[in-house]
N, CA, C, O and the ligand as a Tripos MOL2 file, in Angstrom:
@<TRIPOS>MOLECULE
protein
  253   251    64     0     0
PROTEIN
NO_CHARGES

@<TRIPOS>ATOM
      1 N         119.0450   99.0210   12.3090 N.3       1 MET1
      2 CA        118.0360   97.9690   12.4660 C.3       1 MET1
      3 C         117.3930   97.6460   11.1190 C.2       1 MET1
      4 O         116.9660   98.5460   10.3970 O.2       1 MET1
      5 N         117.3300   96.3920   10.7950 N.am      2 THR2
      6 CA        116.7000   96.0180    9.5250 C.3       2 THR2
      7 C         115.1970   95.9170    9.7030 C.2       2 THR2
      8 O         114.7020   95.4280   10.7190 O.2       2 THR2
      9 N         114.5040   96.3740    8.7240 N.am      3 LYS3
     10 CA        113.0410   96.3250    8.7840 C.3       3 LYS3
     11 C         112.5450   95.0510    8.1260 C.2       3 LYS3
     12 O         112.9180   94.7180    7.0010 O.2       3 LYS3
     13 N         111.7020   94.3550    8.8540 N.am      4 GLN4
     14 CA        111.1820   93.1040    8.3100 C.3       4 GLN4
     15 C         109.6720   93.1690    8.2540 C.2       4 GLN4
     16 O         109.0400   93.7890    9.1090 O.2       4 GLN4
     17 N         109.0980   92.5390    7.2670 N.am      5 PRO5
     18 CA        107.6310   92.5160    7.1920 C.3       5 PRO5
     19 C         107.0690   91.7250    8.3550 C.2       5 PRO5
     20 O         107.6940   90.7640    8.8050 O.2       5 PRO5
     21 N         105.9190   92.1030    8.8440 N.am      6 PRO6
     22 CA        105.3020   91.3320    9.9370 C.3       6 PRO6
     23 C         105.0810   89.9020    9.4940 C.2       6 PRO6
     24 O         104.6350   89.6550    8.3740 O.2       6 PRO6
     25 N         105.3840   88.9800   10.3460 N.am      7 ASP7
     26 CA        105.1880   87.5790    9.9960 C.3       7 ASP7
     27 C         104.2350   86.9340   10.9890 C.2       7 ASP7
     28 O         103.7550   87.5710   11.9270 O.2       7 ASP7
     29 N         103.9790   85.6720   10.7600 N.am      8 ASP8
     30 CA        102.9650   84.9760   11.5420 C.3       8 ASP8
     31 C         103.3070   84.9300   13.0230 C.2       8 ASP8
     32 O         102.4580   85.2080   13.8690 O.2       8 ASP8
     33 N         104.5520   84.5780   13.3370 N.am      9 LEU9
     34 CA        104.9410   84.4720   14.7470 C.3       9 LEU9
     35 C         104.8120   85.8250   15.4370 C.2       9 LEU9
     36 O         104.3210   85.9180   16.5630 O.2       9 LEU9
     37 N         105.2560   86.8640   14.7520 N.am     10 TYR10
     38 CA        105.1760   88.2050   15.3240 C.3      10 TYR10
     39 C         103.7210   88.6140   15.5450 C.2      10 TYR10
     40 O         103.3790   89.1800   16.5840 O.2      10 TYR10
     41 N         102.8730   88.3250   14.5670 N.am     11 LEU11
     42 CA        101.4600   88.6910   14.6850 C.3      11 LEU11
     43 C         100.7930   87.9410   15.8280 C.2      11 LEU11
     44 O          99.9790   88.5050   16.5600 O.2      11 LEU11
     45 N         101.1400   86.6700   15.9780 N.am     12 ARG12
     46 CA        100.5510   85.8940   17.0820 C.3      12 ARG12
     47 C         101.0630   86.4050   18.4200 C.2      12 ARG12
     48 O         100.3250   86.4630   19.4040 O.2      12 ARG12
     49 N         102.3280   86.7700   18.4380 N.am     13 TYR13
     50 CA        102.9300   87.3370   19.6530 C.3      13 TYR13
     51 C         102.2130   88.6330   20.0320 C.2      13 TYR13
     52 O         101.8670   88.8410   21.1940 O.2      13 TYR13
     53 N         101.9970   89.4950   19.0520 N.am     14 MET14
     54 CA        101.3240   90.7600   19.3140 C.3      14 MET14
     55 C          99.8720   90.5420   19.7470 C.2      14 MET14
     56 O          99.3770   91.2380   20.6330 O.2      14 MET14
     57 N          99.1970   89.5800   19.1280 N.am     15 ALA15
     58 CA         97.8090   89.2900   19.5000 C.3      15 ALA15
     59 C          97.7460   88.7900   20.9370 C.2      15 ALA15
     60 O          96.8600   89.1780   21.6980 O.2      15 ALA15
     61 N          98.6900   87.9290   21.3060 N.am     16 ALA16
     62 CA         98.7270   87.4110   22.6740 C.3      16 ALA16
     63 C          99.0530   88.5340   23.6470 C.2      16 ALA16
     64 O          98.5140   88.5930   24.7530 O.2      16 ALA16
     65 N          99.9410   89.4230   23.2220 N.am     17 PHE17
     66 CA        100.3110   90.5610   24.0670 C.3      17 PHE17
     67 C          99.0990   91.4430   24.3240 C.2      17 PHE17
     68 O          98.8510   91.8570   25.4570 O.2      17 PHE17
     69 N          98.3420   91.7290   23.2610 N.am     18 ARG18
     70 CA         97.1530   92.5710   23.4100 C.3      18 ARG18
     71 C          96.1170   91.8990   24.2980 C.2      18 ARG18
     72 O          95.5080   92.5450   25.1500 O.2      18 ARG18
     73 N          95.9190   90.5950   24.0960 N.am     19 ALA19
     74 CA         94.9270   89.8670   24.8860 C.3      19 ALA19
     75 C          95.2990   89.8790   26.3620 C.2      19 ALA19
     76 O          94.4520   90.1230   27.2220 O.2      19 ALA19
     77 N          96.5690   89.6130   26.6500 N.am     20 ALA20
     78 CA         97.0180   89.5650   28.0430 C.3      20 ALA20
     79 C          96.9630   90.9540   28.6660 C.2      20 ALA20
     80 O          96.5700   91.1040   29.8230 O.2      20 ALA20
     81 N          97.3550   91.9720   27.8980 N.am     21 THR21
     82 CA         97.3430   93.3340   28.4150 C.3      21 THR21
     83 C          95.9230   93.8080   28.6860 C.2      21 THR21
     84 O          95.6460   94.4220   29.7160 O.2      21 THR21
     85 N          95.0180   93.5120   27.7380 N.am     22 ALA22
     86 CA         93.6180   93.9180   27.8990 C.3      22 ALA22
     87 C          93.0100   93.2470   29.1210 C.2      22 ALA22
     88 O          92.2510   93.8660   29.8660 O.2      22 ALA22
     89 N          93.3470   91.9780   29.3220 N.am     23 HIS23
     90 CA         92.8160   91.2670   30.4780 C.3      23 HIS23
     91 C          93.3700   91.8600   31.7720 C.2      23 HIS23
     92 O          92.6210   92.1360   32.7090 O.2      23 HIS23
     93 N          94.6660   92.0490   31.8130 N.am     24 THR24
     94 CA         95.3090   92.5380   33.0380 C.3      24 THR24
     95 C          94.7940   93.9190   33.4290 C.2      24 THR24
     96 O          94.7130   94.2430   34.6140 O.2      24 THR24
     97 N          94.4450   94.7340   32.4280 N.am     25 ALA25
     98 CA         93.9560   96.0820   32.7050 C.3      25 ALA25
     99 C          92.6880   96.0530   33.5550 C.2      25 ALA25
    100 O          92.4170   96.9840   34.3140 O.2      25 ALA25
    101 N          91.9120   94.9720   33.4200 N.am     26 ASP26
    102 CA         90.6350   94.8720   34.1360 C.3      26 ASP26
    103 C          90.6770   93.8620   35.2650 C.2      26 ASP26
    104 O          89.6450   93.5600   35.8650 O.2      26 ASP26
    105 N          91.8580   93.3330   35.5630 N.am     27 CYS27
    106 CA         91.9240   92.2350   36.5220 C.3      27 CYS27
    107 C          92.9090   92.5570   37.6490 C.2      27 CYS27
    108 O          94.1210   92.5100   37.4400 O.2      27 CYS27
    109 N          92.4030   92.8810   38.8320 N.am     28 PRO28
    110 CA         93.2810   93.2190   39.9690 C.3      28 PRO28
    111 C          94.2110   92.0650   40.3390 C.2      28 PRO28
    112 O          95.3510   92.3000   40.7380 O.2      28 PRO28
    113 N          93.7430   90.8210   40.2120 N.am     29 ALA29
    114 CA         94.5770   89.6780   40.5700 C.3      29 ALA29
    115 C          95.8120   89.6120   39.6810 C.2      29 ALA29
    116 O          96.9290   89.4350   40.1680 O.2      29 ALA29
    117 N          95.6060   89.7550   38.3800 N.am     30 CYS30
    118 CA         96.7370   89.6930   37.4540 C.3      30 CYS30
    119 C          97.6300   90.9140   37.6060 C.2      30 CYS30
    120 O          98.8440   90.8240   37.4250 O.2      30 CYS30
    121 N          97.0310   92.0620   37.9400 N.am     31 GLN31
    122 CA         97.8410   93.2600   38.1760 C.3      31 GLN31
    123 C          98.7730   93.0310   39.3600 C.2      31 GLN31
    124 O          99.8860   93.5560   39.3980 O.2      31 GLN31
    125 N          98.3090   92.2420   40.3260 N.am     32 ALA32
    126 CA         99.1170   91.9500   41.5190 C.3      32 ALA32
    127 C         100.0740   90.7930   41.2710 C.2      32 ALA32
    128 O         100.7970   90.3790   42.1770 O.2      32 ALA32
    129 N         100.0820   90.2630   40.0330 N.am     33 GLY33
    130 CA        101.0030   89.1800   39.7090 C.3      33 GLY33
    131 C         100.4800   87.8160   40.1070 C.2      33 GLY33
    132 O         101.2230   86.8340   40.1100 O.2      33 GLY33
    133 N          99.1700   87.7540   40.4510 N.am     34 GLN34
    134 CA         98.5720   86.4750   40.8110 C.3      34 GLN34
    135 C          97.5990   86.0820   39.7120 C.2      34 GLN34
    136 O          96.4360   86.4870   39.7170 O.2      34 GLN34
    137 N          98.0880   85.2940   38.7810 N.am     35 ASP35
    138 CA         97.2680   84.9300   37.6280 C.3      35 ASP35
    139 C          95.9670   84.2800   38.0470 C.2      35 ASP35
    140 O          95.9640   83.3140   38.8110 O.2      35 ASP35
    141 N          94.8510   84.8150   37.5430 N.am     36 CYS36
    142 CA         93.5570   84.2060   37.8180 C.3      36 CYS36
    143 C          93.3050   83.0880   36.8110 C.2      36 CYS36
    144 O          94.0880   82.8880   35.8830 O.2      36 CYS36
    145 N          92.1920   82.3540   37.0070 N.am     37 ALA37
    146 CA         91.9110   81.2030   36.1370 C.3      37 ALA37
    147 C          91.7940   81.5940   34.6650 C.2      37 ALA37
    148 O          92.4300   80.9620   33.8220 O.2      37 ALA37
    149 N          91.0060   82.6120   34.3290 N.am     38 PRO38
    150 CA         90.9380   82.9790   32.8980 C.3      38 PRO38
    151 C          92.2060   83.6780   32.4020 C.2      38 PRO38
    152 O          92.5120   83.6300   31.2100 O.2      38 PRO38
    153 N          92.9380   84.3200   33.3010 N.am     39 GLY39
    154 CA         94.1160   85.0700   32.8830 C.3      39 GLY39
    155 C          95.3400   84.1970   32.6710 C.2      39 GLY39
    156 O          96.1670   84.4990   31.8110 O.2      39 GLY39
    157 N          95.4730   83.1180   33.4390 N.am     40 ALA40
    158 CA         96.6700   82.2760   33.3780 C.3      40 ALA40
    159 C          96.9990   81.7930   31.9700 C.2      40 ALA40
    160 O          98.1460   81.9160   31.5410 O.2      40 ALA40
    161 N          96.0170   81.2420   31.2290 N.am     41 PRO41
    162 CA         96.3550   80.7860   29.8740 C.3      41 PRO41
    163 C          96.7940   81.9250   28.9630 C.2      41 PRO41
    164 O          97.6140   81.7230   28.0680 O.2      41 PRO41
    165 N          96.2510   83.1250   29.1870 N.am     42 LEU42
    166 CA         96.6550   84.2760   28.3650 C.3      42 LEU42
    167 C          98.1140   84.6230   28.6170 C.2      42 LEU42
    168 O          98.8750   84.8830   27.6840 O.2      42 LEU42
    169 N          98.4940   84.6250   29.8920 N.am     43 HIS43
    170 CA         99.8720   84.9650   30.2350 C.3      43 HIS43
    171 C         100.8290   83.8620   29.7970 C.2      43 HIS43
    172 O         101.9550   84.1250   29.3730 O.2      43 HIS43
    173 N         100.3560   82.6190   29.9110 N.am     44 GLU44
    174 CA        101.1710   81.4850   29.5120 C.3      44 GLU44
    175 C         101.4510   81.5390   28.0120 C.2      44 GLU44
    176 O         102.5770   81.3210   27.5650 O.2      44 GLU44
    177 N         100.4060   81.8320   27.2530 N.am     45 ARG45
    178 CA        100.5230   81.9120   25.8020 C.3      45 ARG45
    179 C         101.4720   83.0440   25.4120 C.2      45 ARG45
    180 O         102.3130   82.8860   24.5280 O.2      45 ARG45
    181 N         101.3270   84.1650   26.0720 N.am     46 LEU46
    182 CA        102.2010   85.3010   25.7820 C.3      46 LEU46
    183 C         103.6560   84.9480   26.0850 C.2      46 LEU46
    184 O         104.5530   85.2630   25.3030 O.2      46 LEU46
    185 N         103.8860   84.2880   27.2280 N.am     47 ALA47
    186 CA        105.2520   83.9240   27.6050 C.3      47 ALA47
    187 C         105.8540   82.9560   26.5890 C.2      47 ALA47
    188 O         107.0270   83.0670   26.2330 O.2      47 ALA47
    189 N         105.0360   82.0030   26.1250 N.am     48 ARG48
    190 CA        105.5250   81.0220   25.1540 C.3      48 ARG48
    191 C         105.9070   81.6990   23.8400 C.2      48 ARG48
    192 O         106.9750   81.4460   23.2830 O.2      48 ARG48
    193 N         105.0110   82.5690   23.3550 N.am     49 LEU49
    194 CA        105.2670   83.2400   22.0830 C.3      49 LEU49
    195 C         106.4350   84.2140   22.2010 C.2      49 LEU49
    196 O         107.2130   84.3880   21.2630 O.2      49 LEU49
    197 N         106.5440   84.8450   23.3670 N.am     50 GLN50
    198 CA        107.6430   85.7770   23.5930 C.3      50 GLN50
    199 C         108.9760   85.0270   23.5440 C.2      50 GLN50
    200 O         109.9390   85.4920   22.9350 O.2      50 GLN50
    201 N         109.0180   83.8670   24.1910 N.am     51 ASP51
    202 CA        110.2220   83.0350   24.1560 C.3      51 ASP51
    203 C         110.5740   82.6560   22.7260 C.2      51 ASP51
    204 O         111.7250   82.7810   22.3060 O.2      51 ASP51
    205 N         109.5760   82.1930   21.9810 N.am     52 ALA52
    206 CA        109.7980   81.7460   20.6130 C.3      52 ALA52
    207 C         110.2760   82.9120   19.7530 C.2      52 ALA52
    208 O         111.1870   82.7700   18.9360 O.2      52 ALA52
    209 N         109.6530   84.0500   19.9500 N.am     53 TYR53
    210 CA        110.0100   85.2270   19.1510 C.3      53 TYR53
    211 C         111.4330   85.6850   19.4700 C.2      53 TYR53
    212 O         112.2170   85.9760   18.5670 O.2      53 TYR53
    213 N         111.7560   85.7460   20.7530 N.am     54 ARG54
    214 CA        113.0930   86.1930   21.1470 C.3      54 ARG54
    215 C         114.1530   85.1980   20.7090 C.2      54 ARG54
    216 O         115.2380   85.5930   20.2830 O.2      54 ARG54
    217 N         113.8480   83.9110   20.8110 N.am     55 ALA55
    218 CA        114.7970   82.8860   20.3900 C.3      55 ALA55
    219 C         115.0920   83.0420   18.9050 C.2      55 ALA55
    220 O         116.2330   82.8910   18.4690 O.2      55 ALA55
    221 N         114.0640   83.3420   18.1420 N.am     56 ARG56
    222 CA        114.2550   83.5060   16.7020 C.3      56 ARG56
    223 C         115.0540   84.7730   16.4060 C.2      56 ARG56
    224 O         115.9140   84.7760   15.5250 O.2      56 ARG56
    225 N         114.7710   85.8410   17.1370 N.am     57 GLN57
    226 CA        115.5320   87.0750   16.9510 C.3      57 GLN57
    227 C         117.0100   86.8400   17.2150 C.2      57 GLN57
    228 O         117.8720   87.2960   16.4640 O.2      57 GLN57
    229 N         117.2880   86.1110   18.3090 N.am     58 ALA58
    230 CA        118.6730   85.8340   18.6780 C.3      58 ALA58
    231 C         119.3570   85.0210   17.5890 C.2      58 ALA58
    232 O         120.5320   85.2340   17.2900 O.2      58 ALA58
    233 N         118.6170   84.0890   16.9990 N.am     59 LYS59
    234 CA        119.1610   83.2460   15.9500 C.3      59 LYS59
    235 C         119.4780   84.0880   14.7160 C.2      59 LYS59
    236 O         120.5080   83.9030   14.0670 O.2      59 LYS59
    237 N         118.5760   85.0100   14.4080 N.am     60 GLN60
    238 CA        118.7740   85.8440   13.2170 C.3      60 GLN60
    239 C         119.9610   86.7780   13.3920 C.2      60 GLN60
    240 O         120.6650   87.0850   12.4310 O.2      60 GLN60
    241 N         120.1810   87.2310   14.6300 N.am     61 ARG61
    242 CA        121.2610   88.1710   14.8560 C.3      61 ARG61
    243 C         122.6240   87.5130   14.6570 C.2      61 ARG61
    244 O         123.6150   88.1760   14.3500 O.2      61 ARG61
    245 N         122.6490   86.1790   14.8410 N.am     62 ARG62
    246 CA        123.9320   85.4810   14.7340 C.3      62 ARG62
    247 C         124.3880   85.3280   13.2930 C.2      62 ARG62
    248 O         125.5560   85.0350   13.0350 O.2      62 ARG62
    249 N         123.4650   85.5270   12.3480 N.am     63 ARG63
    250 CA        123.7790   85.3250   10.9500 C.3      63 ARG63
    251 C         124.9230   86.2210   10.4680 C.2      63 ARG63
    252 O         125.3030   86.1620    9.2980 O.2      63 ARG63
    253 ZN         93.2560   87.8870   35.5710 Zn       64 ZN64
@<TRIPOS>BOND
     1     1     2 1
     2     2     3 1
     3     3     4 2
     4     3     5 am
     5     5     6 1
     6     6     7 1
     7     7     8 2
     8     7     9 am
     9     9    10 1
    10    10    11 1
    11    11    12 2
    12    11    13 am
    13    13    14 1
    14    14    15 1
    15    15    16 2
    16    15    17 am
    17    17    18 1
    18    18    19 1
    19    19    20 2
    20    19    21 am
    21    21    22 1
    22    22    23 1
    23    23    24 2
    24    23    25 am
    25    25    26 1
    26    26    27 1
    27    27    28 2
    28    27    29 am
    29    29    30 1
    30    30    31 1
    31    31    32 2
    32    31    33 am
    33    33    34 1
    34    34    35 1
    35    35    36 2
    36    35    37 am
    37    37    38 1
    38    38    39 1
    39    39    40 2
    40    39    41 am
    41    41    42 1
    42    42    43 1
    43    43    44 2
    44    43    45 am
    45    45    46 1
    46    46    47 1
    47    47    48 2
    48    47    49 am
    49    49    50 1
    50    50    51 1
    51    51    52 2
    52    51    53 am
    53    53    54 1
    54    54    55 1
    55    55    56 2
    56    55    57 am
    57    57    58 1
    58    58    59 1
    59    59    60 2
    60    59    61 am
    61    61    62 1
    62    62    63 1
    63    63    64 2
    64    63    65 am
    65    65    66 1
    66    66    67 1
    67    67    68 2
    68    67    69 am
    69    69    70 1
    70    70    71 1
    71    71    72 2
    72    71    73 am
    73    73    74 1
    74    74    75 1
    75    75    76 2
    76    75    77 am
    77    77    78 1
    78    78    79 1
    79    79    80 2
    80    79    81 am
    81    81    82 1
    82    82    83 1
    83    83    84 2
    84    83    85 am
    85    85    86 1
    86    86    87 1
    87    87    88 2
    88    87    89 am
    89    89    90 1
    90    90    91 1
    91    91    92 2
    92    91    93 am
    93    93    94 1
    94    94    95 1
    95    95    96 2
    96    95    97 am
    97    97    98 1
    98    98    99 1
    99    99   100 2
   100    99   101 am
   101   101   102 1
   102   102   103 1
   103   103   104 2
   104   103   105 am
   105   105   106 1
   106   106   107 1
   107   107   108 2
   108   107   109 am
   109   109   110 1
   110   110   111 1
   111   111   112 2
   112   111   113 am
   113   113   114 1
   114   114   115 1
   115   115   116 2
   116   115   117 am
   117   117   118 1
   118   118   119 1
   119   119   120 2
   120   119   121 am
   121   121   122 1
   122   122   123 1
   123   123   124 2
   124   123   125 am
   125   125   126 1
   126   126   127 1
   127   127   128 2
   128   127   129 am
   129   129   130 1
   130   130   131 1
   131   131   132 2
   132   131   133 am
   133   133   134 1
   134   134   135 1
   135   135   136 2
   136   135   137 am
   137   137   138 1
   138   138   139 1
   139   139   140 2
   140   139   141 am
   141   141   142 1
   142   142   143 1
   143   143   144 2
   144   143   145 am
   145   145   146 1
   146   146   147 1
   147   147   148 2
   148   147   149 am
   149   149   150 1
   150   150   151 1
   151   151   152 2
   152   151   153 am
   153   153   154 1
   154   154   155 1
   155   155   156 2
   156   155   157 am
   157   157   158 1
   158   158   159 1
   159   159   160 2
   160   159   161 am
   161   161   162 1
   162   162   163 1
   163   163   164 2
   164   163   165 am
   165   165   166 1
   166   166   167 1
   167   167   168 2
   168   167   169 am
   169   169   170 1
   170   170   171 1
   171   171   172 2
   172   171   173 am
   173   173   174 1
   174   174   175 1
   175   175   176 2
   176   175   177 am
   177   177   178 1
   178   178   179 1
   179   179   180 2
   180   179   181 am
   181   181   182 1
   182   182   183 1
   183   183   184 2
   184   183   185 am
   185   185   186 1
   186   186   187 1
   187   187   188 2
   188   187   189 am
   189   189   190 1
   190   190   191 1
   191   191   192 2
   192   191   193 am
   193   193   194 1
   194   194   195 1
   195   195   196 2
   196   195   197 am
   197   197   198 1
   198   198   199 1
   199   199   200 2
   200   199   201 am
   201   201   202 1
   202   202   203 1
   203   203   204 2
   204   203   205 am
   205   205   206 1
   206   206   207 1
   207   207   208 2
   208   207   209 am
   209   209   210 1
   210   210   211 1
   211   211   212 2
   212   211   213 am
   213   213   214 1
   214   214   215 1
   215   215   216 2
   216   215   217 am
   217   217   218 1
   218   218   219 1
   219   219   220 2
   220   219   221 am
   221   221   222 1
   222   222   223 1
   223   223   224 2
   224   223   225 am
   225   225   226 1
   226   226   227 1
   227   227   228 2
   228   227   229 am
   229   229   230 1
   230   230   231 1
   231   231   232 2
   232   231   233 am
   233   233   234 1
   234   234   235 1
   235   235   236 2
   236   235   237 am
   237   237   238 1
   238   238   239 1
   239   239   240 2
   240   239   241 am
   241   241   242 1
   242   242   243 1
   243   243   244 2
   244   243   245 am
   245   245   246 1
   246   246   247 1
   247   247   248 2
   248   247   249 am
   249   249   250 1
   250   250   251 1
   251   251   252 2
@<TRIPOS>SUBSTRUCTURE
     1 MET1         2 RESIDUE 1 A MET
     2 THR2         6 RESIDUE 1 A THR
     3 LYS3        10 RESIDUE 1 A LYS
     4 GLN4        14 RESIDUE 1 A GLN
     5 PRO5        18 RESIDUE 1 A PRO
     6 PRO6        22 RESIDUE 1 A PRO
     7 ASP7        26 RESIDUE 1 A ASP
     8 ASP8        30 RESIDUE 1 A ASP
     9 LEU9        34 RESIDUE 1 A LEU
    10 TYR10       38 RESIDUE 1 A TYR
    11 LEU11       42 RESIDUE 1 A LEU
    12 ARG12       46 RESIDUE 1 A ARG
    13 TYR13       50 RESIDUE 1 A TYR
    14 MET14       54 RESIDUE 1 A MET
    15 ALA15       58 RESIDUE 1 A ALA
    16 ALA16       62 RESIDUE 1 A ALA
    17 PHE17       66 RESIDUE 1 A PHE
    18 ARG18       70 RESIDUE 1 A ARG
    19 ALA19       74 RESIDUE 1 A ALA
    20 ALA20       78 RESIDUE 1 A ALA
    21 THR21       82 RESIDUE 1 A THR
    22 ALA22       86 RESIDUE 1 A ALA
    23 HIS23       90 RESIDUE 1 A HIS
    24 THR24       94 RESIDUE 1 A THR
    25 ALA25       98 RESIDUE 1 A ALA
    26 ASP26      102 RESIDUE 1 A ASP
    27 CYS27      106 RESIDUE 1 A CYS
    28 PRO28      110 RESIDUE 1 A PRO
    29 ALA29      114 RESIDUE 1 A ALA
    30 CYS30      118 RESIDUE 1 A CYS
    31 GLN31      122 RESIDUE 1 A GLN
    32 ALA32      126 RESIDUE 1 A ALA
    33 GLY33      130 RESIDUE 1 A GLY
    34 GLN34      134 RESIDUE 1 A GLN
    35 ASP35      138 RESIDUE 1 A ASP
    36 CYS36      142 RESIDUE 1 A CYS
    37 ALA37      146 RESIDUE 1 A ALA
    38 PRO38      150 RESIDUE 1 A PRO
    39 GLY39      154 RESIDUE 1 A GLY
    40 ALA40      158 RESIDUE 1 A ALA
    41 PRO41      162 RESIDUE 1 A PRO
    42 LEU42      166 RESIDUE 1 A LEU
    43 HIS43      170 RESIDUE 1 A HIS
    44 GLU44      174 RESIDUE 1 A GLU
    45 ARG45      178 RESIDUE 1 A ARG
    46 LEU46      182 RESIDUE 1 A LEU
    47 ALA47      186 RESIDUE 1 A ALA
    48 ARG48      190 RESIDUE 1 A ARG
    49 LEU49      194 RESIDUE 1 A LEU
    50 GLN50      198 RESIDUE 1 A GLN
    51 ASP51      202 RESIDUE 1 A ASP
    52 ALA52      206 RESIDUE 1 A ALA
    53 TYR53      210 RESIDUE 1 A TYR
    54 ARG54      214 RESIDUE 1 A ARG
    55 ALA55      218 RESIDUE 1 A ALA
    56 ARG56      222 RESIDUE 1 A ARG
    57 GLN57      226 RESIDUE 1 A GLN
    58 ALA58      230 RESIDUE 1 A ALA
    59 LYS59      234 RESIDUE 1 A LYS
    60 GLN60      238 RESIDUE 1 A GLN
    61 ARG61      242 RESIDUE 1 A ARG
    62 ARG62      246 RESIDUE 1 A ARG
    63 ARG63      250 RESIDUE 1 A ARG
    64 ZN64       253 GROUP 0 **** ****
């Protein structure tokens, strides 16, 4: 595995991951998979960044 310096997309992905995880830890609705009003945008943001990050990883692997 090649080691890469943390970059902006990765940092935003991690920040979104932490935000969503921290919220879910205190939210029974999100724990049950039913996104609440404040939680939905957090999960949406995480999903978007995760997609972008994975898409980029896949692209890099093809090199
Ligand atoms: Zn929630």
